[in-house]
N, CA, C and O of each residue as an XYZ file, in Angstrom:
452
protein
N     310.696    153.025    190.577
C     312.036    152.685    190.231
C     313.027    153.295    191.132
O     312.982    154.509    191.334
N     313.911    152.560    191.685
C     314.992    153.028    192.459
C     316.148    153.300    191.628
O     316.546    152.359    190.942
N     316.815    154.495    191.552
C     317.945    154.762    190.914
C     319.089    155.306    191.793
O     318.939    156.219    192.605
N     320.223    154.674    191.558
C     321.425    154.972    192.297
C     322.485    155.290    191.214
O     322.727    154.469    190.329
N     323.108    156.471    191.288
C     324.183    156.900    190.425
C     325.332    157.193    191.383
O     325.211    158.083    192.225
N     326.427    156.479    191.278
C     327.565    156.691    192.105
C     328.852    156.768    191.305
O     328.889    156.236    190.195
N     329.953    157.423    191.820
C     331.104    157.557    191.093
C     332.379    156.924    191.946
O     332.445    157.022    193.171
N     333.241    156.355    191.248
C     334.424    155.880    191.862
C     335.742    156.593    191.291
O     336.126    156.475    190.127
N     336.342    157.308    192.228
C     337.404    158.192    191.717
C     336.984    159.389    190.934
O     337.811    160.006    190.263
N     335.645    159.765    190.998
C     335.211    161.039    190.383
C     333.976    161.429    191.132
O     333.346    160.629    191.824
N     333.648    162.696    190.970
C     332.429    163.227    191.593
C     331.319    163.228    190.452
O     331.567    163.574    189.297
N     330.199    162.850    190.849
C     329.062    162.819    189.972
C     328.466    164.163    189.907
O     327.697    164.545    190.789
N     328.797    164.921    188.869
C     328.200    166.350    188.745
C     326.697    166.372    188.368
O     326.166    165.395    187.839
N     326.130    167.337    188.610
C     324.666    167.501    188.197
C     324.473    167.257    186.643
O     323.506    166.644    186.192
N     325.438    167.770    185.906
C     325.357    167.620    184.486
C     325.574    166.033    184.058
O     324.943    165.541    183.122
N     326.458    165.344    184.780
C     326.626    164.014    184.425
C     325.378    163.167    184.858
O     324.948    162.236    184.177
N     324.857    163.556    186.006
C     323.659    162.824    186.508
C     322.546    162.979    185.535
O     321.896    162.001    185.165
N     322.274    164.374    185.044
C     321.301    164.614    184.030
C     321.384    163.871    182.750
O     320.402    163.485    182.115
N     322.619    163.697    182.414
C     322.938    162.976    181.062
C     322.684    161.458    181.296
O     322.122    160.810    180.414
N     323.049    160.916    182.369
C     322.720    159.497    182.543
C     321.087    159.431    182.582
O     320.489    158.557    181.954
N     320.504    160.273    183.249
C     318.964    160.162    183.392
C     318.323    160.237    181.981
O     317.419    159.452    181.698
N     318.754    161.140    181.105
C     318.220    161.355    179.823
C     318.457    160.093    179.031
O     317.559    159.717    178.278
N     319.596    159.388    179.126
C     319.925    158.163    178.417
C     319.027    157.031    178.893
O     318.609    156.189    178.099
N     318.728    157.010    180.207
C     318.107    155.954    180.793
C     316.570    155.983    180.464
O     315.883    154.971    180.598
N     316.045    157.209    180.018
C     314.717    157.378    179.635
C     314.395    156.464    178.493
O     313.317    155.871    178.454
N     315.334    156.334    177.536
C     315.234    155.516    176.304
C     314.947    154.065    176.802
O     314.008    153.451    176.297
N     315.673    153.525    177.717
C     315.504    152.054    178.198
C     314.134    151.895    178.846
O     313.366    150.984    178.539
N     313.871    152.813    179.743
C     312.543    152.648    180.472
C     311.287    152.980    179.524
O     310.153    152.631    179.853
N     311.522    153.602    178.456
C     310.406    153.769    177.530
C     310.083    152.407    176.896
O     308.929    152.025    176.700
N     311.253    151.657    176.571
C     310.969    150.292    176.011
C     310.332    149.266    176.973
O     309.543    148.413    176.565
N     310.692    149.377    178.235
C     310.365    148.361    179.232
C     310.127    149.047    180.653
O     311.046    149.464    181.358
N     308.831    149.105    180.966
C     308.468    149.894    182.180
C     308.460    148.943    183.451
O     307.981    149.405    184.486
N     308.930    147.719    183.447
C     308.936    146.909    184.578
C     310.315    146.902    185.255
O     310.747    145.876    185.781
N     310.968    148.000    185.238
C     312.309    148.141    185.876
C     312.040    148.396    187.391
O     311.283    149.277    187.799
N     312.721    147.557    188.163
C     312.599    147.633    189.658
C     313.653    148.543    190.229
O     313.311    149.458    190.978
N     314.948    148.339    189.909
C     316.097    149.022    190.423
C     317.172    149.223    189.328
O     317.381    148.384    188.452
N     317.791    150.311    189.429
C     318.916    150.638    188.547
C     320.138    151.212    189.287
O     320.028    152.230    189.970
N     321.205    150.608    189.159
C     322.533    150.948    189.836
C     323.393    151.378    188.751
O     323.676    150.567    187.870
N     323.889    152.692    188.712
C     324.954    153.175    187.705
C     326.182    153.473    188.365
O     326.153    154.242    189.326
N     327.327    152.937    187.957
C     328.580    153.279    188.642
C     329.555    153.739    187.526
O     329.858    153.014    186.578
N     330.010    154.959    187.702
C     330.972    155.629    186.863
C     332.369    155.645    187.587
O     332.533    156.083    188.726
N     333.315    155.136    186.823
C     334.657    154.960    187.325
C     335.687    155.606    186.451
O     335.599    155.490    185.228
N     336.653    156.276    187.009
C     337.956    156.651    186.257
C     339.034    155.783    186.813
O     339.336    155.792    188.007
N     339.675    154.942    185.805
C     340.720    154.176    186.162
C     341.973    154.930    185.874
O     342.239    155.341    184.744
N     342.774    155.114    186.962
C     344.004    155.910    186.776
C     345.187    154.989    186.580
O     345.904    154.603    187.503
N     345.337    154.667    185.314
C     346.490    153.744    184.980
C     347.693    154.647    184.740
O     348.144    155.328    185.661
N     348.230    154.664    183.493
C     349.192    155.697    183.191
C     348.490    156.831    182.635
O     347.323    156.731    182.259
N     349.232    158.039    182.559
C     348.515    159.219    182.088
C     348.026    159.194    180.780
O     347.006    159.809    180.471
N     348.751    158.453    179.897
C     348.232    158.312    178.478
C     347.078    157.373    178.384
O     346.338    157.461    177.404
N     346.851    156.481    179.311
C     346.004    155.356    179.179
C     344.837    155.500    180.149
O     344.312    154.476    180.587
N     344.387    156.731    180.523
C     343.259    157.009    181.449
C     341.924    156.430    180.770
O     341.547    156.823    179.666
N     341.305    155.552    181.451
C     340.119    155.025    180.931
C     338.933    155.353    181.806
O     339.050    155.315    183.031
N     337.689    155.705    181.164
C     336.577    155.978    181.920
C     335.636    154.856    181.683
O     335.358    154.477    180.546
N     335.154    154.333    182.749
C     334.236    153.151    182.713
C     332.914    153.401    183.271
O     332.780    154.001    184.337
N     331.875    152.938    182.550
C     330.511    152.999    183.088
C     329.851    151.579    183.176
O     329.959    150.777    182.249
N     329.149    151.297    184.355
C     328.562    150.073    184.596
C     327.144    150.313    185.048
O     326.852    151.244    185.799
N     326.208    149.385    184.536
C     324.843    149.501    184.927
C     324.380    148.191    185.307
O     324.608    147.219    184.587
N     323.670    148.089    186.518
C     323.076    146.842    186.952
C     321.539    147.101    186.904
O     321.105    147.852    187.777
N     320.742    146.633    186.090
C     319.319    146.768    185.931
C     318.552    145.518    186.490
O     318.653    144.400    185.986
N     317.813    145.801    187.528
C     317.034    144.672    188.104
C     315.571    144.877    187.614
O     314.864    145.853    187.862
N     315.249    143.810    186.890
C     313.813    143.692    186.350
C     313.181    142.438    187.010
O     313.819    141.627    187.681
N     311.903    142.377    186.753
C     311.267    141.227    187.372
C     311.865    139.921    186.839
O     311.808    139.652    185.640
N     312.435    139.114    187.735
C     312.872    137.894    187.396
C     314.315    137.736    186.867
O     314.788    136.636    186.582
N     315.046    139.011    186.744
C     316.348    138.880    186.082
C     317.162    140.144    186.339
O     316.571    141.224    186.326
N     318.383    140.097    186.554
C     319.368    141.152    186.644
C     320.185    141.271    185.371
O     320.752    140.265    184.945
N     320.284    142.394    184.755
C     321.015    142.651    183.587
C     322.078    143.557    183.908
O     321.866    144.672    184.384
N     323.304    143.068    183.637
C     324.570    143.840    184.002
C     325.346    144.186    182.658
O     325.703    143.306    181.875
N     325.566    145.482    182.465
C     326.327    145.862    181.314
C     327.519    146.816    181.806
O     327.390    147.568    182.772
N     328.622    146.716    181.090
C     329.765    147.725    181.287
C     330.422    148.044    180.088
O     330.478    147.260    179.141
N     330.951    149.234    180.092
C     331.653    149.762    178.915
C     332.746    150.655    179.263
O     332.543    151.499    180.135
N     333.890    150.577    178.689
C     334.908    151.548    178.864
C     335.388    152.307    177.678
O     335.367    151.780    176.566
N     335.824    153.538    177.864
C     336.129    154.419    176.807
C     337.002    155.424    177.290
O     337.069    155.600    178.507
N     337.764    156.194    176.418
C     338.574    157.325    176.859
C     337.744    158.467    177.379
O     338.181    159.214    178.255
N     336.529    158.610    176.838
C     335.570    159.739    177.161
C     334.383    159.161    177.902
O     333.754    158.204    177.451
N     334.089    159.750    179.036
C     333.081    159.099    179.827
C     331.670    159.197    179.206
O     330.847    158.291    179.340
N     331.422    160.351    178.512
C     330.222    160.459    177.798
C     329.964    159.448    176.703
O     328.846    158.984    176.479
N     331.083    159.125    176.020
C     331.088    158.299    174.914
C     330.849    156.756    175.606
O     330.209    155.893    175.004
N     331.365    156.559    176.759
C     331.205    155.187    177.376
C     329.807    155.142    177.826
O     329.287    154.028    177.757
N     329.079    156.110    178.274
C     327.678    156.186    178.705
C     326.895    155.885    177.457
O     325.996    155.045    177.508
N     327.157    156.470    176.422
C     326.424    156.352    175.244
C     326.433    154.782    174.747
O     325.390    154.171    174.516
N     327.609    154.271    174.627
C     327.757    152.835    174.218
C     327.209    151.986    175.232
O     326.677    150.940    174.860
N     327.255    152.284    176.545
C     326.640    151.502    177.508
C     325.138    151.377    177.434
O     324.576    150.305    177.658
N     324.435    152.589    177.088
C     323.027    152.486    177.078
C     322.584    151.850    175.738
O     321.502    151.263    175.698
N     323.299    151.931    174.734
C     323.098    151.087    173.438
C     323.049    149.623    173.792
O     322.120    148.911    173.413
N     324.015    149.193    174.491
C     324.086    147.812    174.823
C     322.893    147.428    175.782
O     322.201    146.429    175.592
N     322.723    148.259    176.769
C     321.657    148.020    177.712
C     320.397    148.061    177.003
O     319.589    147.221    177.399
N     320.003    148.828    176.039
C     318.790    148.869    175.299
C     318.568    147.607    174.569
O     317.491    147.013    174.615
N     319.558    147.211    173.915
C     319.583    145.843    173.133
C     319.182    144.725    174.033
O     318.311    143.921    173.698
N     319.873    144.661    175.288
C     319.565    143.544    176.277
C     318.084    143.642    176.826
O     317.396    142.637    177.005
N     317.661    144.888    177.070
C     316.234    144.986    177.644
C     315.293    144.587    176.646
O     314.331    143.894    176.980
N     315.481    144.995    175.281
C     314.506    144.621    174.289
C     314.564    143.046    174.029
O     313.555    142.416    173.710
N     315.754    142.489    174.183
C     315.761    141.082    173.977
C     315.127    140.431    175.073
O     314.381    139.492    174.794
N     315.297    140.784    176.400
C     314.556    140.368    177.516
C     313.052    140.487    177.408
O     312.314    139.563    177.749
N     312.649    141.535    176.971
C     311.127    141.812    176.791
C     310.622    140.940    175.764
O     309.489    140.482    175.914
N     311.340    140.622    174.673
C     310.843    139.700    173.616
C     310.857    138.303    174.150
O     310.017    137.533    173.684
N     311.676    137.868    175.047
C     311.595    136.509    175.763
C     310.435    136.391    176.600
O     309.887    135.294    176.704
N     309.961    137.485    177.260
C     308.873    137.363    178.005
C     307.563    137.244    177.348
O     306.641    136.593    177.839
N     307.492    137.855    176.276
C     306.304    137.808    175.492
C     306.022    136.423    174.926
O     306.955    135.775    174.453
N     304.875    135.970    174.948
C     304.444    134.655    174.390
C     304.372    134.815    172.887
O     303.489    135.532    172.415
N     305.207    134.222    172.132
C     305.118    134.204    170.737
C     304.369    133.021    170.042
O     304.287    132.922    168.817
N     303.858    132.179    170.881
C     303.170    131.006    170.384
C     301.578    131.400    170.153
O     300.813    131.866    170.997
N     301.320    131.107    168.886
C     299.928    131.382    168.620
C     299.082    130.076    168.432
O     299.575    129.057    167.949
N     297.865    130.161    168.814
C     297.028    128.874    168.659
C     296.820    128.674    167.237
O     296.721    129.673    166.525
N     296.739    127.488    166.718
C     296.479    127.162    165.413
C     294.961    127.356    165.186
O     294.222    127.136    166.146
N     294.447    127.731    164.055
C     293.113    127.990    163.864
C     292.324    126.619    163.977
O     292.737    125.597    163.429
N     291.322    126.661    164.622
C     290.529    125.455    164.883
C     289.821    125.124    163.598
O     289.381    125.999    162.853
N     289.719    123.758    163.348
C     289.111    123.338    162.190
C     287.582    123.423    162.337
O     286.981    123.305    163.405
N     287.018    123.646    161.110
C     285.569    123.835    161.138
C     284.969    122.448    160.954
O     284.871    121.976    159.822
N     284.549    121.758    162.072
C     284.080    120.508    162.034
C     282.684    120.428    161.298
O     282.373    119.503    160.548
N     281.895    121.494    161.598
C     280.602    121.485    160.971
C     280.526    121.443    159.367
O     279.580    120.977    158.732
N     281.583    121.959    158.875
C     281.679    121.973    157.352
C     282.034    120.636    156.776
O     281.674    120.305    155.646
N     282.724    119.893    157.546
C     283.230    118.555    157.153
C     282.061    117.422    157.201
O     282.127    116.392    156.529
N     281.106    117.700    157.975
C     280.073    116.737    158.242
C     279.078    116.722    157.062
O     278.108    115.964    157.082
């Protein structure tokens, strides 16, 4: 799994990197066929009162790219909410991949004769 964590208008500290890694463990525990993960952490400097922290993830799995973004006043809260969304989408993708069709039980032809 290739992992890229980058920051836009902020420096990605080792603590922030470790926090993202621990949160990503939950997603990779559900679905181990993850090829590539790109995490972008952004600080949008609007007005002083309206500073928003934004987290985005692009998860490349076999056959599909999953993109999730979340904004919040606190970056750690944005990462938490982002990983919740990502976890739900990964589980939904995994359910779609699994074959839910079961073969009907075959009739006992010998008993009818």
